[in-house]
C-alpha positions in Angstrom: -3.1 -8.2 -8.1 -5.7 -7.6 -4.2 -5.8 -4.2 -2.8 -8.0 -3.3 0.7 -7.9 0.5 1.2 -9.3 1.5 4.5 -9.6 5.6 5.5 -8.1 6.6 8.2 -8.3 8.8 10.4 -4.8 7.8 12.3 -2.7 5.9 11.4 0.8 4.7 13.2 3.6 1.5 12.8 6.3 0.1 14.2 8.9 -2.1 12.9 8.6 -5.7 15.2 10.2 -7.6 13.3 12.5 -7.8 9.7 11.4 -11.0 7.8 13.6 -10.2 4.5 16.8 -9.6 4.8 18.2 -8.0 2.1 16.0 -5.1 3.3 16.6 -2.2 4.3 17.9 -1.8 8.4 14.1 0.1 10.7 14.0 0.9 13.5 11.8 3.6 14.0 7.2 4.0 13.6 5.7 6.3 12.0 2.2 7.8 12.5 -0.2 9.9 9.7 -3.4 11.1 9.6 -6.4 11.8 7.2 -5.3 9.5 5.2 -5.9 6.7 2.0 -4.0 2.6 3.8 -3.8 -0.1 1.2 -3.2 -2.7 1.4 -1.4 -4.5 -1.2 -0.6 -8.1 -2.0 0.4 -8.3 -5.1 0.2 -11.9 -7.3 2.6 -14.4 -9.4 0.2 -13.6 -12.5 1.4 -9.4 -11.8 4.3 -10.5 -13.1 3.9 -11.9 -15.9 2.3 -8.9 -16.7 4.3 -4.8 -17.9 4.9 -3.7 -14.8 3.6 -0.1 -16.1 0.6 -1.7 -17.1 0.2 -3.1 -13.6 1.2 -0.3 -12.0 -1.7 2.5 -13.9 -4.3 0.4 -12.7 -3.7 0.4 -9.1 -2.5 4.2 -9.1 -5.4 4.8 -10.9 -7.5 2.7 -8.4 -5.9 4.6 -5.8 -6.6 7.3 -6.6 -10.1 7.3 -7.4 -10.1 5.6 -3.7 -8.5 8.6 -1.8 -11.1 10.9 -4.2 -13.5 9.2 -2.9 -12.7 10.1 0.6 -11.2 13.5 0.3 -7.6 13.3 0.3 -4.3 13.2 -0.9 -2.7 10.9 1.3 -2.2 7.6 0.5 0.0 5.2 2.6 1.3 1.7 0.3 1.7 -1.5 3.4 2.4 -4.4 1.9 0.2 -7.4 2.4 0.9 -11.1 1.7 -2.7 -12.5 2.6 -5.5 -11.2 0.4 -5.2 -13.9 -1.8 -2.5 -17.7 -2.2 -0.8 -16.1 -4.8 2.9 -14.4 -3.9 4.8 -11.8 -7.0 8.7 -11.8 -6.1 9.4 -9.7 -3.3 11.3 -8.0 -5.6 8.8 -6.8 -8.5 6.2 -6.5 -5.4 9.0 -3.8 -4.5 9.7 -2.0 -7.8 5.2 -1.7 -8.8 5.5 -0.3 -5.0 8.5 2.5 -6.0 7.2 3.7 -9.6 3.1 3.4 -8.0 4.7 6.1 -5.6 6.3 7.9 -8.0 3.4 7.9 -10.2 1.7 9.4 -7.5 3.9 11.9 -6.1 3.9 13.2 -9.1 0.5 14.0 -9.8 0.7 15.8 -6.4 -0.1 13.0 -3.7 1.0 13.0 -0.7 3.0 8.7 -0.7 4.6 7.2 2.4 5.5 3.3 2.0 5.5 0.5 5.5 8.8 -0.4 5.5 8.8 -3.6 3.4 10.3 -7.2 4.7 9.4 -5.7 7.6 6.4 -7.5 10.7 4.9 -4.5 12.1 2.2 -3.4 15.4 -0.3 -1.3 13.8 -2.7 0.9 15.4 -5.6 1.8 13.1 -8.3 4.6 13.7 -11.1 4.4 10.2 -14.0 5.4 10.8 -17.5 3.4 10.1 -18.7 5.2 6.5 -19.8 3.8 3.5 -16.0 4.1 1.3 -14.1 3.7 4.2 -13.1 0.6 3.1 -13.2 -0.5 -0.6 -11.4 -4.3 -2.0 -11.0 -4.8 -5.7 -8.9 -7.4 -7.2 -7.2 -5.3 -10.1 
């Protein structure tokens, strides 16, 4: 799993094009502030491991990044451009849903960008040392 986290002052998206047929219809965008925007690529090797262990590893990393940036708001965004290896959409979505539950139970505010869509993105991020963190989990 590859993860690029950015602390954002402001982030918004608008659904532009649906690219997975078996996903719900989303017409409206959303806006966030003072959050960790997580670009996540789940890889094929993740699917070969236990879902819970991958979820725990992801959540621990996201909580660490959030603490470093003094926020409790996390946005999960599927981004299949960080590696050549890709997990199935079903596994990826299940991992995102389980990570969201675990983060919510830990007191975080959590959102997911629409899964299976190309999105227009607006990102405003500060130029400070911990605002961008990449990891291979």
